[in-house]
C-alpha positions in Angstrom: 5.1 3.1 30.4 3.7 5.6 27.9 3.7 6.5 24.2 6.1 9.3 25.0 8.8 6.8 25.8 8.3 5.1 22.4 8.5 8.4 20.6 11.6 9.5 22.5 13.3 6.1 22.1 12.7 6.0 18.4 14.1 9.4 17.6 17.0 9.0 20.0 17.9 5.5 18.6 17.6 6.8 15.1 19.8 9.9 15.7 22.4 8.3 17.9 22.7 5.3 15.5 23.3 7.6 12.6 26.0 9.4 14.6 27.7 6.0 15.4 27.6 5.1 11.7 29.8 8.2 11.0 32.7 6.2 12.4 33.2 4.2 9.2 33.1 7.1 6.8 36.1 9.1 5.7 36.0 12.9 6.1 38.7 13.2 3.4 36.3 11.7 0.9 33.0 13.2 1.9 34.1 16.6 3.0 33.4 18.6 6.1 29.9 19.7 5.1 28.4 16.2 5.2 29.2 15.7 8.8 28.4 19.3 9.8 24.9 19.3 8.2 23.9 15.8 9.3 25.6 16.1 12.7 23.7 19.3 13.6 20.4 17.7 12.3 21.0 14.8 14.6 21.6 17.1 17.6 18.4 19.1 16.8 16.3 15.9 16.6 17.7 14.6 19.9 17.0 18.0 21.6 13.5 18.3 20.2 12.6 14.7 21.2 13.9 15.3 24.7 11.9 18.4 25.2 8.7 16.9 23.7 8.8 13.4 25.2 12.0 12.4 27.1 11.9 15.2 29.7 8.7 13.8 31.2 10.2 10.4 32.3 14.0 10.4 32.2 15.7 10.7 35.5 18.4 13.2 36.3 21.4 10.8 35.8 20.1 9.7 32.4 19.5 13.3 31.4 23.1 14.2 32.3 24.4 11.4 29.9 22.0 12.5 27.2 23.2 16.1 27.5 26.8 14.9 27.3 26.0 13.0 24.1 24.3 16.0 22.6 27.3 18.2 23.5 29.9 15.8 22.0 27.8 15.4 18.8 27.7 19.2 18.3 31.5 19.4 19.1 32.2 16.6 16.6 30.0 18.3 13.9 31.9 21.6 14.2 35.4 20.1 14.6 35.4 17.7 11.7 38.2 18.7 9.3 40.5 20.2 12.0 44.0 18.8 11.9 44.1 17.7 15.5 42.5 15.0 17.6 39.4 16.9 18.6 37.0 15.2 16.1 38.2 11.8 17.1 37.9 12.5 20.8 34.5 14.0 20.4 33.3 11.0 18.4 34.4 8.4 20.9 33.1 10.4 23.9 29.9 10.9 22.0 29.5 7.2 21.3 30.3 6.5 25.0 27.7 9.0 26.2 25.1 7.6 23.8 25.7 4.0 25.2 25.5 5.3 28.7 22.2 7.0 28.0 20.7 3.9 26.5 21.8 1.5 29.2 20.7 3.9 32.0 17.3 4.3 30.5 16.8 0.5 30.2 18.0 -0.2 33.7 15.9 2.5 35.4 12.6 1.8 33.5 12.5 -2.0 33.3 12.8 -4.8 35.8 16.1 -6.6 36.2 15.4 -9.9 34.3 14.7 -7.9 31.1 17.9 -5.8 31.2 20.2 -8.0 29.1 17.7 -8.9 26.3 16.4 -5.3 26.1 19.9 -3.9 25.9 20.8 -6.3 23.1 17.6 -5.4 21.3 18.1 -1.6 21.7 21.7 -2.0 20.5 20.7 -3.7 17.3 17.8 -1.3 16.8 20.1 1.7 17.2 22.6 0.4 14.7 20.1 -0.8 12.2 18.1 2.5 12.2 21.3 4.6 12.1 23.1 2.7 9.3 20.0 2.6 7.2 19.4 6.3 7.5 23.0 7.2 6.9 23.0 5.0 3.8 20.0 6.8 2.5 21.5 10.2 3.2 24.8 9.2 1.7 22.9 8.0 -1.5 21.6 11.5 -1.9 25.0 13.0 -1.2 26.2 11.6 -4.5 23.9 14.2 -6.2 26.1 16.9 -4.5 29.4 15.1 -5.2 28.9 12.9 -8.2 32.6 12.1 -8.4 32.6 10.7 -4.8 34.1 7.2 -4.5 31.5 4.5 -4.4 33.6 2.8 -1.6 31.9 5.0 1.0 28.4 3.9 0.1 29.6 0.3 -0.3 31.0 0.3 3.2 27.8 1.6 4.8 25.6 -0.7 2.8 27.7 -3.8 3.6 27.4 -3.1 7.4 23.7 -2.4 6.9 23.2 -5.8 5.1 25.0 -7.6 7.9 22.9 -5.8 10.6 19.7 -6.7 8.7 20.7 -10.4 8.7 21.6 -10.3 12.4 18.4 -8.5 13.3 16.4 -11.1 11.3 18.0 -14.0 13.1 17.6 -12.4 16.5 14.0 -11.5 16.0 13.0 -14.8 14.4 14.6 -16.6 17.4 12.6 -14.4 19.7 9.4 -15.2 17.9 10.2 -19.0 18.1 10.8 -18.7 21.8 7.5 -16.9 22.3 5.6 -19.6 20.4 7.4 -22.5 21.9 5.2 -25.0 23.6 2.0 -23.7 21.9 -0.1 -25.9 19.7 -1.1 -25.0 16.1 -4.4 -23.6 17.2 -2.9 -21.7 20.1 -0.3 -20.1 17.7 -3.0 -18.9 15.3 -5.1 -17.5 18.2 -2.1 -15.8 19.7 -0.8 -14.2 16.5 -4.2 -13.2 15.0 -6.4 -12.3 18.0 -4.3 -11.4 21.0 -3.0 -7.8 21.4 0.7 -8.5 21.5 0.4 -11.3 18.9 -0.8 -9.1 16.1 2.0 -6.6 16.7 4.5 -9.5 16.8 3.3 -10.8 13.4 3.5 -7.3 11.9 6.9 -6.7 13.5 8.3 -9.9 11.9 6.7 -9.4 8.4 7.4 -5.7 8.0 10.5 -5.1 10.2 12.4 -8.3 9.7 11.4 -10.1 6.6 10.9 -7.0 4.5 14.4 -5.6 5.0 15.9 -9.1 4.5 14.2 -9.4 1.1 15.8 -6.1 0.0 19.3 -6.8 1.4 20.5 -8.5 -1.8 19.2 -5.8 -4.2 20.9 -3.2 -2.1 24.2 -4.9 -2.3 23.7 -5.8 -5.9 23.0 -2.3 -7.1 25.8 -0.7 -5.1 28.3 -3.2 -6.5 27.5 -2.0 -10.1 27.8 1.6 -8.9 24.1 2.4 -9.6 23.7 5.0 -6.8 20.3 6.1 -7.9 18.9 2.5 -7.9 20.5 1.9 -4.5 19.0 5.0 -3.1 15.5 4.1 -4.4 15.7 0.6 -2.7 17.0 2.2 0.5 13.9 4.4 0.7 11.7 1.2 0.9 14.2 -0.5 3.2 14.2 2.5 5.6 10.4 2.5 5.6 10.4 -1.2 6.5 13.0 -0.7 9.2 11.3 2.3 10.8 8.0 0.5 10.9 9.5 -2.6 12.4 11.5 -0.7 15.0 8.5 1.4 16.1 6.6 -1.9 16.6 9.6 -3.3 18.5 9.7 -0.4 20.8 6.0 -0.6 21.4 6.3 -4.4 22.3 9.2 -3.7 24.6 7.6 -0.7 26.4 4.1 -2.1 26.9 4.6 -5.9 26.9 8.3 -6.4 27.9 8.9 -8.3 24.7 12.4 -7.5 23.3 11.9 -8.4 19.6 
């Protein structure tokens, strides 16, 4: 494993998760430009991360699936607004290609016993990163379209809050399992002096507890239609989530700990 894998995985999970989150937004409300601008930005990030990091370790089959996901994301971005089924087909084929890329990467780079927990972990990481970033971008979009219905932001934030709660439960359960059977002194030594333990503690505090503490303020501000307050809270939330997911990727890549 190498740091290049962590870099590629982070940007691919973030970008593909944002693309997946487009599925709950209505083009009739947001307009074609939102999907075009953000879709092409996603494609550019995926391509750059592949050239910089992913190309050095991804096998040919995984690269084919990644290329397919990139092509469908671009097709979706340009076809949104057309009065046919092209955008819908491009979206579902793009999501399928993304999932294929993620699963193939896990199954080729990690030993078999870790496949299921790592796939669960990457699935939650992808969705949490994607929905948090999409919520932040959507909060800014209200500056462009101030008359936009608040229901779009409400829908994304509701899914994000649910994902934060699920992520917290899954991660906390993983920490409990890691510490199971250890005495109080062993737990302190493991978390405060061992190499994975320190990262596990940081992962839980920053990436799990931090977003959970902000989940209620996010939903509370969006309910009262305060888009600026929601966007400000989302900035901090995204920072917590990004920090936590980078630590999660590091723990998975170098220690085989899906957290």
